[in-house]
C-alpha positions as CSV (number, residue, x, y, z in Angstrom):
1,M,-14.1,-13.7,2.2
2,A,-14.4,-10.0,1.5
3,E,-17.7,-8.5,0.6
4,P,-18.2,-7.1,-2.9
5,L,-18.2,-3.3,-3.2
6,R,-21.7,-1.7,-3.1
7,S,-22.2,1.9,-4.2
8,N,-25.9,2.2,-3.4
9,S,-25.9,2.1,0.4
10,G,-24.7,4.3,3.2
11,A,-22.9,1.3,4.9
12,G,-21.2,0.6,1.6
13,D,-19.9,4.1,1.5
14,K,-18.2,3.6,4.9
15,G,-16.8,0.3,3.7
16,N,-15.5,1.9,0.5
17,K,-13.8,4.6,2.5
18,D,-12.2,2.0,4.8
19,R,-11.0,0.0,1.7
20,Q,-9.6,3.2,0.1
21,R,-7.8,4.1,3.4
22,Q,-6.3,0.6,3.5
23,L,-5.3,0.7,-0.1
24,N,-3.6,4.1,0.4
25,T,-1.8,2.7,3.5
26,L,-0.6,-0.3,1.5
27,I,0.6,1.9,-1.4
28,G,2.6,4.1,1.1
29,L,4.1,1.0,2.7
30,S,5.1,-0.5,-0.7
31,E,6.7,2.8,-1.7
32,R,8.7,3.0,1.5
33,F,9.8,-0.7,1.1
34,G,10.8,0.0,-2.5
35,E,12.9,3.0,-1.4
36,Y,14.5,0.8,1.4
37,L,15.4,-1.9,-1.1
38,S,16.8,0.6,-3.6
39,N,18.9,2.2,-0.9
40,A,20.2,-1.1,0.4
41,F,21.0,-2.3,-3.2
42,A,22.8,1.0,-3.9
43,K,24.8,0.7,-0.7
44,N,25.9,-2.9,-1.5
45,I,27.0,-1.8,-5.0
46,S,28.9,1.2,-3.6
47,E,30.7,-1.0,-1.0
48,G,31.4,-3.7,-3.6
49,A,29.5,-6.4,-1.8
């Protein structure tokens, strides 16, 4: 289970930075996946599939 966020400790700051980095990575991946799905859908529509 994940630890709750703590803003009052130095170790918590590192954990928050790691969580922020992971969140940004997930956001980037989800955006790329959305673009891929949009392109695949558009290709299928244009080909009449």
